[in-house]
mmCIF file as Biopython writes it, N, C-alpha, C and O atoms, coordinates in Angstrom:
data_model
#
loop_
_atom_site.group_PDB
_atom_site.id
_atom_site.type_symbol
_atom_site.label_atom_id
_atom_site.label_alt_id
_atom_site.label_comp_id
_atom_site.label_asym_id
_atom_site.label_entity_id
_atom_site.label_seq_id
_atom_site.pdbx_PDB_ins_code
_atom_site.Cartn_x
_atom_site.Cartn_y
_atom_site.Cartn_z
_atom_site.occupancy
_atom_site.B_iso_or_equiv
_atom_site.auth_seq_id
_atom_site.auth_asym_id
_atom_site.pdbx_PDB_model_num
ATOM 1   N N  . MET A ? 1  ? 43.017 -52.987 -7.232 1.0 0.0 1  A 1 
ATOM 2   C CA . MET A ? 1  ? 41.803 -53.018 -6.513 1.0 0.0 1  A 1 
ATOM 3   C C  . MET A ? 1  ? 42.125 -53.373 -5.063 1.0 0.0 1  A 1 
ATOM 4   O O  . MET A ? 1  ? 42.934 -54.264 -4.806 1.0 0.0 1  A 1 
ATOM 5   N N  . THR A ? 2  ? 41.478 -52.663 -4.092 1.0 0.0 2  A 1 
ATOM 6   C CA . THR A ? 2  ? 41.727 -52.942 -2.696 1.0 0.0 2  A 1 
ATOM 7   C C  . THR A ? 2  ? 40.447 -53.372 -2.025 1.0 0.0 2  A 1 
ATOM 8   O O  . THR A ? 2  ? 39.385 -52.809 -2.289 1.0 0.0 2  A 1 
ATOM 9   N N  . TYR A ? 3  ? 40.530 -54.334 -1.184 1.0 0.0 3  A 1 
ATOM 10  C CA . TYR A ? 3  ? 39.415 -54.834 -0.412 1.0 0.0 3  A 1 
ATOM 11  C C  . TYR A ? 3  ? 39.577 -54.537 1.071  1.0 0.0 3  A 1 
ATOM 12  O O  . TYR A ? 3  ? 40.694 -54.515 1.589  1.0 0.0 3  A 1 
ATOM 13  N N  . ALA A ? 4  ? 38.457 -54.307 1.752  1.0 0.0 4  A 1 
ATOM 14  C CA . ALA A ? 4  ? 38.530 -54.083 3.211  1.0 0.0 4  A 1 
ATOM 15  C C  . ALA A ? 4  ? 37.688 -55.213 3.814  1.0 0.0 4  A 1 
ATOM 16  O O  . ALA A ? 4  ? 36.571 -55.494 3.381  1.0 0.0 4  A 1 
ATOM 17  N N  . LEU A ? 5  ? 38.280 -55.849 4.839  1.0 0.0 5  A 1 
ATOM 18  C CA . LEU A ? 5  ? 37.605 -56.891 5.566  1.0 0.0 5  A 1 
ATOM 19  C C  . LEU A ? 5  ? 37.054 -56.270 6.899  1.0 0.0 5  A 1 
ATOM 20  O O  . LEU A ? 5  ? 37.804 -55.646 7.650  1.0 0.0 5  A 1 
ATOM 21  N N  . ASN A ? 6  ? 35.804 -56.445 7.156  1.0 0.0 6  A 1 
ATOM 22  C CA . ASN A ? 6  ? 35.216 -56.023 8.421  1.0 0.0 6  A 1 
ATOM 23  C C  . ASN A ? 6  ? 34.620 -57.223 9.097  1.0 0.0 6  A 1 
ATOM 24  O O  . ASN A ? 6  ? 33.841 -57.978 8.516  1.0 0.0 6  A 1 
ATOM 25  N N  . PHE A ? 7  ? 35.026 -57.387 10.404 1.0 0.0 7  A 1 
ATOM 26  C CA . PHE A ? 7  ? 34.582 -58.504 11.169 1.0 0.0 7  A 1 
ATOM 27  C C  . PHE A ? 7  ? 33.663 -58.074 12.225 1.0 0.0 7  A 1 
ATOM 28  O O  . PHE A ? 7  ? 33.767 -56.976 12.773 1.0 0.0 7  A 1 
ATOM 29  N N  . ASN A ? 8  ? 32.701 -58.999 12.532 1.0 0.0 8  A 1 
ATOM 30  C CA . ASN A ? 8  ? 31.705 -58.739 13.530 1.0 0.0 8  A 1 
ATOM 31  C C  . ASN A ? 8  ? 32.401 -58.706 14.916 1.0 0.0 8  A 1 
ATOM 32  O O  . ASN A ? 8  ? 32.972 -59.705 15.352 1.0 0.0 8  A 1 
ATOM 33  N N  . ARG A ? 9  ? 32.343 -57.579 15.573 1.0 0.0 9  A 1 
ATOM 34  C CA . ARG A ? 9  ? 33.082 -57.415 16.894 1.0 0.0 9  A 1 
ATOM 35  C C  . ARG A ? 9  ? 32.641 -58.375 17.925 1.0 0.0 9  A 1 
ATOM 36  O O  . ARG A ? 9  ? 33.470 -58.869 18.690 1.0 0.0 9  A 1 
ATOM 37  N N  . GLU A ? 10 ? 31.330 -58.683 17.994 1.0 0.0 10 A 1 
ATOM 38  C CA . GLU A ? 10 ? 30.842 -59.565 18.937 1.0 0.0 10 A 1 
ATOM 39  C C  . GLU A ? 10 ? 31.276 -61.032 18.705 1.0 0.0 10 A 1 
ATOM 40  O O  . GLU A ? 10 ? 31.522 -61.793 19.641 1.0 0.0 10 A 1 
ATOM 41  N N  . GLU A ? 11 ? 31.351 -61.364 17.476 1.0 0.0 11 A 1 
ATOM 42  C CA . GLU A ? 11 ? 31.837 -62.726 17.114 1.0 0.0 11 A 1 
ATOM 43  C C  . GLU A ? 11 ? 33.378 -62.858 17.469 1.0 0.0 11 A 1 
ATOM 44  O O  . GLU A ? 11 ? 33.827 -63.879 17.989 1.0 0.0 11 A 1 
ATOM 45  N N  . LEU A ? 12 ? 34.117 -61.814 17.169 1.0 0.0 12 A 1 
ATOM 46  C CA . LEU A ? 12 ? 35.535 -61.830 17.525 1.0 0.0 12 A 1 
ATOM 47  C C  . LEU A ? 12 ? 35.742 -62.001 19.021 1.0 0.0 12 A 1 
ATOM 48  O O  . LEU A ? 12 ? 36.567 -62.804 19.456 1.0 0.0 12 A 1 
ATOM 49  N N  . LEU A ? 13 ? 34.985 -61.241 19.802 1.0 0.0 13 A 1 
ATOM 50  C CA . LEU A ? 13 ? 35.127 -61.369 21.217 1.0 0.0 13 A 1 
ATOM 51  C C  . LEU A ? 13 ? 34.699 -62.789 21.740 1.0 0.0 13 A 1 
ATOM 52  O O  . LEU A ? 13 ? 35.314 -63.333 22.658 1.0 0.0 13 A 1 
ATOM 53  N N  . SER A ? 14 ? 33.698 -63.323 21.163 1.0 0.0 14 A 1 
ATOM 54  C CA . SER A ? 14 ? 33.216 -64.678 21.519 1.0 0.0 14 A 1 
ATOM 55  C C  . SER A ? 14 ? 34.219 -65.719 21.188 1.0 0.0 14 A 1 
ATOM 56  O O  . SER A ? 14 ? 34.467 -66.608 22.003 1.0 0.0 14 A 1 
ATOM 57  N N  . ILE A ? 15 ? 34.817 -65.658 20.021 1.0 0.0 15 A 1 
ATOM 58  C CA . ILE A ? 15 ? 35.791 -66.663 19.628 1.0 0.0 15 A 1 
ATOM 59  C C  . ILE A ? 15 ? 37.071 -66.521 20.389 1.0 0.0 15 A 1 
ATOM 60  O O  . ILE A ? 15 ? 37.777 -67.515 20.558 1.0 0.0 15 A 1 
ATOM 61  N N  . GLN A ? 16 ? 37.419 -65.342 20.862 1.0 0.0 16 A 1 
ATOM 62  C CA . GLN A ? 16 ? 38.575 -65.142 21.684 1.0 0.0 16 A 1 
ATOM 63  C C  . GLN A ? 16 ? 38.375 -65.802 23.051 1.0 0.0 16 A 1 
ATOM 64  O O  . GLN A ? 16 ? 39.305 -66.390 23.602 1.0 0.0 16 A 1 
ATOM 65  N N  . ILE A ? 17 ? 37.145 -65.702 23.601 1.0 0.0 17 A 1 
ATOM 66  C CA . ILE A ? 17 ? 36.807 -66.357 24.846 1.0 0.0 17 A 1 
ATOM 67  C C  . ILE A ? 17 ? 36.890 -67.839 24.696 1.0 0.0 17 A 1 
ATOM 68  O O  . ILE A ? 17 ? 37.395 -68.519 25.589 1.0 0.0 17 A 1 
ATOM 69  N N  . ASP A ? 18 ? 36.416 -68.363 23.608 1.0 0.0 18 A 1 
ATOM 70  C CA . ASP A ? 18 ? 36.510 -69.826 23.348 1.0 0.0 18 A 1 
ATOM 71  C C  . ASP A ? 18 ? 37.967 -70.272 23.334 1.0 0.0 18 A 1 
ATOM 72  O O  . ASP A ? 18 ? 38.309 -71.324 23.876 1.0 0.0 18 A 1 
ATOM 73  N N  . TYR A ? 19 ? 38.804 -69.481 22.723 1.0 0.0 19 A 1 
ATOM 74  C CA . TYR A ? 19 ? 40.231 -69.844 22.610 1.0 0.0 19 A 1 
ATOM 75  C C  . TYR A ? 19 ? 40.913 -69.875 24.019 1.0 0.0 19 A 1 
ATOM 76  O O  . TYR A ? 19 ? 41.775 -70.717 24.270 1.0 0.0 19 A 1 
ATOM 77  N N  . ALA A ? 20 ? 40.535 -68.996 24.878 1.0 0.0 20 A 1 
ATOM 78  C CA . ALA A ? 20 ? 41.102 -68.950 26.260 1.0 0.0 20 A 1 
ATOM 79  C C  . ALA A ? 20 ? 40.798 -70.160 27.056 1.0 0.0 20 A 1 
ATOM 80  O O  . ALA A ? 20 ? 41.508 -70.455 28.017 1.0 0.0 20 A 1 
ATOM 81  N N  . LYS A ? 21 ? 39.755 -70.894 26.698 1.0 0.0 21 A 1 
ATOM 82  C CA . LYS A ? 21 ? 39.281 -72.098 27.443 1.0 0.0 21 A 1 
ATOM 83  C C  . LYS A ? 21 ? 39.996 -73.370 26.943 1.0 0.0 21 A 1 
ATOM 84  O O  . LYS A ? 21 ? 39.849 -74.415 27.577 1.0 0.0 21 A 1 
ATOM 85  N N  . ILE A ? 22 ? 40.762 -73.330 25.839 1.0 0.0 22 A 1 
ATOM 86  C CA . ILE A ? 22 ? 41.345 -74.514 25.275 1.0 0.0 22 A 1 
ATOM 87  C C  . ILE A ? 22 ? 42.721 -74.800 25.888 1.0 0.0 22 A 1 
ATOM 88  O O  . ILE A ? 22 ? 43.529 -73.890 26.074 1.0 0.0 22 A 1 
ATOM 89  N N  . ASN A ? 23 ? 42.978 -76.093 26.201 1.0 0.0 23 A 1 
ATOM 90  C CA . ASN A ? 23 ? 44.275 -76.488 26.720 1.0 0.0 23 A 1 
ATOM 91  C C  . ASN A ? 23 ? 45.013 -77.187 25.563 1.0 0.0 23 A 1 
ATOM 92  O O  . ASN A ? 23 ? 44.591 -78.244 25.095 1.0 0.0 23 A 1 
ATOM 93  N N  . PHE A ? 24 ? 46.128 -76.573 25.109 1.0 0.0 24 A 1 
ATOM 94  C CA . PHE A ? 24 ? 46.862 -77.055 23.983 1.0 0.0 24 A 1 
ATOM 95  C C  . PHE A ? 24 ? 48.069 -77.887 24.446 1.0 0.0 24 A 1 
ATOM 96  O O  . PHE A ? 24 ? 48.587 -77.683 25.544 1.0 0.0 24 A 1 
ATOM 97  N N  . LYS A ? 25 ? 48.498 -78.802 23.616 1.0 0.0 25 A 1 
ATOM 98  C CA . LYS A ? 25 ? 49.786 -79.390 23.740 1.0 0.0 25 A 1 
ATOM 99  C C  . LYS A ? 25 ? 50.778 -78.399 23.178 1.0 0.0 25 A 1 
ATOM 100 O O  . LYS A ? 25 ? 50.404 -77.607 22.313 1.0 0.0 25 A 1 
ATOM 101 N N  . PRO A ? 26 ? 52.019 -78.400 23.619 1.0 0.0 26 A 1 
ATOM 102 C CA . PRO A ? 26 ? 53.031 -77.391 23.227 1.0 0.0 26 A 1 
ATOM 103 C C  . PRO A ? 26 ? 53.180 -77.347 21.626 1.0 0.0 26 A 1 
ATOM 104 O O  . PRO A ? 26 ? 53.287 -76.277 21.027 1.0 0.0 26 A 1 
ATOM 105 N N  . GLU A ? 27 ? 53.177 -78.576 20.991 1.0 0.0 27 A 1 
ATOM 106 C CA . GLU A ? 27 ? 53.348 -78.548 19.548 1.0 0.0 27 A 1 
ATOM 107 C C  . GLU A ? 27 ? 52.080 -78.021 18.870 1.0 0.0 27 A 1 
ATOM 108 O O  . GLU A ? 27 ? 52.204 -77.450 17.786 1.0 0.0 27 A 1 
ATOM 109 N N  . GLN A ? 28 ? 50.944 -78.158 19.390 1.0 0.0 28 A 1 
ATOM 110 C CA . GLN A ? 28 ? 49.706 -77.596 18.852 1.0 0.0 28 A 1 
ATOM 111 C C  . GLN A ? 28 ? 49.805 -76.044 18.963 1.0 0.0 28 A 1 
ATOM 112 O O  . GLN A ? 28 ? 49.581 -75.323 17.990 1.0 0.0 28 A 1 
ATOM 113 N N  . LEU A ? 29 ? 50.127 -75.592 20.104 1.0 0.0 29 A 1 
ATOM 114 C CA . LEU A ? 29 ? 50.192 -74.171 20.299 1.0 0.0 29 A 1 
ATOM 115 C C  . LEU A ? 29 ? 51.228 -73.472 19.391 1.0 0.0 29 A 1 
ATOM 116 O O  . LEU A ? 29 ? 51.000 -72.366 18.901 1.0 0.0 29 A 1 
ATOM 117 N N  . SER A ? 30 ? 52.326 -74.126 19.191 1.0 0.0 30 A 1 
ATOM 118 C CA . SER A ? 30 ? 53.313 -73.592 18.265 1.0 0.0 30 A 1 
ATOM 119 C C  . SER A ? 30 ? 52.776 -73.490 16.829 1.0 0.0 30 A 1 
ATOM 120 O O  . SER A ? 30 ? 52.998 -72.485 16.152 1.0 0.0 30 A 1 
ATOM 121 N N  . LEU A ? 31 ? 52.084 -74.510 16.377 1.0 0.0 31 A 1 
ATOM 122 C CA . LEU A ? 31 ? 51.494 -74.473 15.047 1.0 0.0 31 A 1 
ATOM 123 C C  . LEU A ? 31 ? 50.415 -73.343 14.893 1.0 0.0 31 A 1 
ATOM 124 O O  . LEU A ? 31 ? 50.383 -72.605 13.908 1.0 0.0 31 A 1 
ATOM 125 N N  . ILE A ? 32 ? 49.551 -73.266 15.921 1.0 0.0 32 A 1 
ATOM 126 C CA . ILE A ? 32 ? 48.526 -72.316 15.942 1.0 0.0 32 A 1 
ATOM 127 C C  . ILE A ? 32 ? 49.109 -70.868 15.912 1.0 0.0 32 A 1 
ATOM 128 O O  . ILE A ? 32 ? 48.597 -70.001 15.204 1.0 0.0 32 A 1 
ATOM 129 N N  . LYS A ? 33 ? 50.162 -70.641 16.678 1.0 0.0 33 A 1 
ATOM 130 C CA . LYS A ? 33 ? 50.802 -69.300 16.712 1.0 0.0 33 A 1 
ATOM 131 C C  . LYS A ? 33 ? 51.443 -68.978 15.413 1.0 0.0 33 A 1 
ATOM 132 O O  . LYS A ? 33 ? 51.394 -67.828 14.975 1.0 0.0 33 A 1 
ATOM 133 N N  . THR A ? 34 ? 52.050 -69.948 14.767 1.0 0.0 34 A 1 
ATOM 134 C CA . THR A ? 34 ? 52.702 -69.728 13.490 1.0 0.0 34 A 1 
ATOM 135 C C  . THR A ? 34 ? 51.688 -69.374 12.394 1.0 0.0 34 A 1 
ATOM 136 O O  . THR A ? 34 ? 51.868 -68.426 11.630 1.0 0.0 34 A 1 
ATOM 137 N N  . ILE A ? 35 ? 50.611 -70.178 12.349 1.0 0.0 35 A 1 
ATOM 138 C CA . ILE A ? 35 ? 49.523 -69.908 11.337 1.0 0.0 35 A 1 
ATOM 139 C C  . ILE A ? 35 ? 48.924 -68.542 11.557 1.0 0.0 35 A 1 
ATOM 140 O O  . ILE A ? 35 ? 48.763 -67.767 10.614 1.0 0.0 35 A 1 
ATOM 141 N N  . SER A ? 36 ? 48.597 -68.248 12.785 1.0 0.0 36 A 1 
ATOM 142 C CA . SER A ? 36 ? 47.875 -66.952 13.028 1.0 0.0 36 A 1 
ATOM 143 C C  . SER A ? 36 ? 48.823 -65.765 12.805 1.0 0.0 36 A 1 
ATOM 144 O O  . SER A ? 36 ? 48.386 -64.698 12.374 1.0 0.0 36 A 1 
ATOM 145 N N  . LYS A ? 37 ? 50.050 -65.939 13.081 1.0 0.0 37 A 1 
ATOM 146 C CA . LYS A ? 37 ? 51.002 -64.794 12.801 1.0 0.0 37 A 1 
ATOM 147 C C  . LYS A ? 37 ? 51.053 -64.555 11.316 1.0 0.0 37 A 1 
ATOM 148 O O  . LYS A ? 37 ? 51.010 -63.398 10.898 1.0 0.0 37 A 1 
ATOM 149 N N  . LEU A ? 38 ? 51.140 -65.570 10.497 1.0 0.0 38 A 1 
ATOM 150 C CA . LEU A ? 38 ? 51.174 -65.342 9.042  1.0 0.0 38 A 1 
ATOM 151 C C  . LEU A ? 38 ? 49.902 -64.688 8.532  1.0 0.0 38 A 1 
ATOM 152 O O  . LEU A ? 38 ? 49.957 -63.793 7.688  1.0 0.0 38 A 1 
ATOM 153 N N  . ILE A ? 39 ? 48.787 -65.115 9.024  1.0 0.0 39 A 1 
ATOM 154 C CA . ILE A ? 39 ? 47.544 -64.553 8.519  1.0 0.0 39 A 1 
ATOM 155 C C  . ILE A ? 39 ? 47.353 -63.153 9.004  1.0 0.0 39 A 1 
ATOM 156 O O  . ILE A ? 39 ? 46.908 -62.290 8.247  1.0 0.0 39 A 1 
ATOM 157 N N  . CYS A ? 40 ? 47.690 -62.893 10.298 1.0 0.0 40 A 1 
ATOM 158 C CA . CYS A ? 40 ? 47.537 -61.546 10.859 1.0 0.0 40 A 1 
ATOM 159 C C  . CYS A ? 40 ? 48.405 -60.514 10.193 1.0 0.0 40 A 1 
ATOM 160 O O  . CYS A ? 40 ? 48.089 -59.324 10.219 1.0 0.0 40 A 1 
ATOM 161 N N  . GLU A ? 41 ? 49.527 -60.960 9.578  1.0 0.0 41 A 1 
ATOM 162 C CA . GLU A ? 41 ? 50.340 -59.998 8.807  1.0 0.0 41 A 1 
ATOM 163 C C  . GLU A ? 41 ? 49.598 -59.531 7.522  1.0 0.0 41 A 1 
ATOM 164 O O  . GLU A ? 41 ? 49.871 -58.467 6.967  1.0 0.0 41 A 1 
ATOM 165 N N  . GLN A ? 42 ? 48.665 -60.372 7.096  1.0 0.0 42 A 1 
ATOM 166 C CA . GLN A ? 42 ? 47.947 -59.992 5.823  1.0 0.0 42 A 1 
ATOM 167 C C  . GLN A ? 42 ? 46.613 -59.282 6.046  1.0 0.0 42 A 1 
ATOM 168 O O  . GLN A ? 42 ? 46.220 -58.410 5.271  1.0 0.0 42 A 1 
ATOM 169 N N  . ILE A ? 43 ? 45.913 -59.680 7.141  1.0 0.0 43 A 1 
ATOM 170 C CA . ILE A ? 43 ? 44.577 -59.036 7.375  1.0 0.0 43 A 1 
ATOM 171 C C  . ILE A ? 43 ? 44.584 -58.453 8.848  1.0 0.0 43 A 1 
ATOM 172 O O  . ILE A ? 43 ? 45.352 -58.865 9.716  1.0 0.0 43 A 1 
ATOM 173 N N  . SER A ? 44 ? 43.745 -57.555 9.018  1.0 0.0 44 A 1 
ATOM 174 C CA . SER A ? 44 ? 43.642 -56.896 10.349 1.0 0.0 44 A 1 
ATOM 175 C C  . SER A ? 44 ? 42.615 -57.627 11.192 1.0 0.0 44 A 1 
ATOM 176 O O  . SER A ? 44 ? 41.419 -57.343 11.127 1.0 0.0 44 A 1 
ATOM 177 N N  . ILE A ? 45 ? 43.102 -58.578 11.989 1.0 0.0 45 A 1 
ATOM 178 C CA . ILE A ? 45 ? 42.200 -59.355 12.869 1.0 0.0 45 A 1 
ATOM 179 C C  . ILE A ? 45 ? 43.003 -59.610 14.210 1.0 0.0 45 A 1 
ATOM 180 O O  . ILE A ? 45 ? 44.212 -59.838 14.155 1.0 0.0 45 A 1 
ATOM 181 N N  . PRO A ? 46 ? 42.377 -59.572 15.318 1.0 0.0 46 A 1 
ATOM 182 C CA . PRO A ? 46 ? 43.019 -59.782 16.568 1.0 0.0 46 A 1 
ATOM 183 C C  . PRO A ? 46 ? 43.755 -61.215 16.579 1.0 0.0 46 A 1 
ATOM 184 O O  . PRO A ? 46 ? 43.209 -62.194 16.069 1.0 0.0 46 A 1 
ATOM 185 N N  . HIS A ? 47 ? 44.920 -61.280 17.137 1.0 0.0 47 A 1 
ATOM 186 C CA . HIS A ? 47 ? 45.667 -62.477 17.208 1.0 0.0 47 A 1 
ATOM 187 C C  . HIS A ? 47 ? 44.960 -63.652 17.848 1.0 0.0 47 A 1 
ATOM 188 O O  . HIS A ? 47 ? 45.036 -64.776 17.353 1.0 0.0 47 A 1 
ATOM 189 N N  . LEU A ? 48 ? 44.236 -63.381 19.002 1.0 0.0 48 A 1 
ATOM 190 C CA . LEU A ? 48 ? 43.553 -64.401 19.655 1.0 0.0 48 A 1 
ATOM 191 C C  . LEU A ? 48 ? 42.375 -64.918 18.868 1.0 0.0 48 A 1 
ATOM 192 O O  . LEU A ? 48 ? 42.075 -66.111 18.920 1.0 0.0 48 A 1 
ATOM 193 N N  . ALA A ? 49 ? 41.715 -64.069 18.157 1.0 0.0 49 A 1 
ATOM 194 C CA . ALA A ? 49 ? 40.580 -64.502 17.302 1.0 0.0 49 A 1 
ATOM 195 C C  . ALA A ? 49 ? 41.132 -65.343 16.173 1.0 0.0 49 A 1 
ATOM 196 O O  . ALA A ? 49 ? 40.512 -66.349 15.827 1.0 0.0 49 A 1 
ATOM 197 N N  . MET A ? 50 ? 42.283 -64.985 15.564 1.0 0.0 50 A 1 
ATOM 198 C CA . MET A ? 50 ? 42.840 -65.758 14.490 1.0 0.0 50 A 1 
ATOM 199 C C  . MET A ? 50 ? 43.319 -67.122 14.983 1.0 0.0 50 A 1 
ATOM 200 O O  . MET A ? 50 ? 43.172 -68.139 14.306 1.0 0.0 50 A 1 
ATOM 201 N N  . ARG A ? 51 ? 43.900 -67.108 16.192 1.0 0.0 51 A 1 
ATOM 202 C CA . ARG A ? 51 ? 44.390 -68.395 16.739 1.0 0.0 51 A 1 
ATOM 203 C C  . ARG A ? 51 ? 43.201 -69.339 16.965 1.0 0.0 51 A 1 
ATOM 204 O O  . ARG A ? 51 ? 43.314 -70.537 16.705 1.0 0.0 51 A 1 
ATOM 205 N N  . SER A ? 52 ? 42.083 -68.826 17.436 1.0 0.0 52 A 1 
ATOM 206 C CA . SER A ? 52 ? 40.912 -69.654 17.676 1.0 0.0 52 A 1 
ATOM 207 C C  . SER A ? 52 ? 40.380 -70.162 16.351 1.0 0.0 52 A 1 
ATOM 208 O O  . SER A ? 52 ? 40.063 -71.344 16.217 1.0 0.0 52 A 1 
ATOM 209 N N  . THR A ? 53 ? 40.279 -69.272 15.370 1.0 0.0 53 A 1 
ATOM 210 C CA . THR A ? 53 ? 39.803 -69.738 14.059 1.0 0.0 53 A 1 
ATOM 211 C C  . THR A ? 53 ? 40.722 -70.819 13.453 1.0 0.0 53 A 1 
ATOM 212 O O  . THR A ? 53 ? 40.243 -71.818 12.916 1.0 0.0 53 A 1 
ATOM 213 N N  . ALA A ? 54 ? 42.021 -70.609 13.546 1.0 0.0 54 A 1 
ATOM 214 C CA . ALA A ? 54 ? 42.979 -71.657 13.082 1.0 0.0 54 A 1 
ATOM 215 C C  . ALA A ? 54 ? 42.815 -72.955 13.813 1.0 0.0 54 A 1 
ATOM 216 O O  . ALA A ? 54 ? 42.859 -74.014 13.188 1.0 0.0 54 A 1 
ATOM 217 N N  . TRP A ? 55 ? 42.623 -72.918 15.135 1.0 0.0 55 A 1 
ATOM 218 C CA . TRP A ? 55 ? 42.457 -74.083 15.904 1.0 0.0 55 A 1 
ATOM 219 C C  . TRP A ? 55 ? 41.208 -74.829 15.481 1.0 0.0 55 A 1 
ATOM 220 O O  . TRP A ? 55 ? 41.264 -76.045 15.298 1.0 0.0 55 A 1 
ATOM 221 N N  . PHE A ? 56 ? 40.066 -74.139 15.317 1.0 0.0 56 A 1 
ATOM 222 C CA . PHE A ? 56 ? 38.831 -74.835 14.930 1.0 0.0 56 A 1 
ATOM 223 C C  . PHE A ? 56 ? 38.960 -75.330 13.541 1.0 0.0 56 A 1 
ATOM 224 O O  . PHE A ? 56 ? 38.385 -76.377 13.242 1.0 0.0 56 A 1 
ATOM 225 N N  . ALA A ? 57 ? 39.645 -74.694 12.674 1.0 0.0 57 A 1 
ATOM 226 C CA . ALA A ? 57 ? 39.928 -75.244 11.293 1.0 0.0 57 A 1 
ATOM 227 C C  . ALA A ? 57 ? 40.729 -76.459 11.338 1.0 0.0 57 A 1 
ATOM 228 O O  . ALA A ? 57 ? 40.419 -77.422 10.637 1.0 0.0 57 A 1 
ATOM 229 N N  . LEU A ? 58 ? 41.776 -76.482 12.141 1.0 0.0 58 A 1 
ATOM 230 C CA . LEU A ? 58 ? 42.664 -77.655 12.239 1.0 0.0 58 A 1 
ATOM 231 C C  . LEU A ? 58 ? 41.980 -78.881 12.875 1.0 0.0 58 A 1 
ATOM 232 O O  . LEU A ? 58 ? 42.254 -80.006 12.458 1.0 0.0 58 A 1 
ATOM 233 N N  . ILE A ? 59 ? 41.154 -78.704 13.811 1.0 0.0 59 A 1 
ATOM 234 C CA . ILE A ? 59 ? 40.562 -79.873 14.420 1.0 0.0 59 A 1 
ATOM 235 C C  . ILE A ? 59 ? 39.526 -80.443 13.487 1.0 0.0 59 A 1 
ATOM 236 O O  . ILE A ? 59 ? 39.171 -81.612 13.637 1.0 0.0 59 A 1 
ATOM 237 N N  . GLU A ? 60 ? 39.022 -79.696 12.539 1.0 0.0 60 A 1 
ATOM 238 C CA . GLU A ? 60 ? 38.115 -80.304 11.513 1.0 0.0 60 A 1 
ATOM 239 C C  . GLU A ? 60 ? 38.919 -81.058 10.495 1.0 0.0 60 A 1 
ATOM 240 O O  . GLU A ? 60 ? 38.426 -82.001 9.875  1.0 0.0 60 A 1 
ATOM 241 N N  . TRP A ? 61 ? 40.188 -80.638 10.313 1.0 0.0 61 A 1 
ATOM 242 C CA . TRP A ? 61 ? 41.033 -81.304 9.352  1.0 0.0 61 A 1 
ATOM 243 C C  . TRP A ? 61 ? 41.593 -82.588 9.888  1.0 0.0 61 A 1 
ATOM 244 O O  . TRP A ? 61 ? 42.335 -83.277 9.188  1.0 0.0 61 A 1 
#
């Protein structure tokens, strides 16, 4: 069985803009890039949108 993920284009653009406004420490940025790279290999989502999503998930954790 195959699934297709479709993301809301406006939401992706919005979250990418949010990501561009964040100032990361080098160790935070490294972690975010690693997480987003792994996820982007599995699903088709822009890297910046995934990085922003990972960041917002991590700050809640």
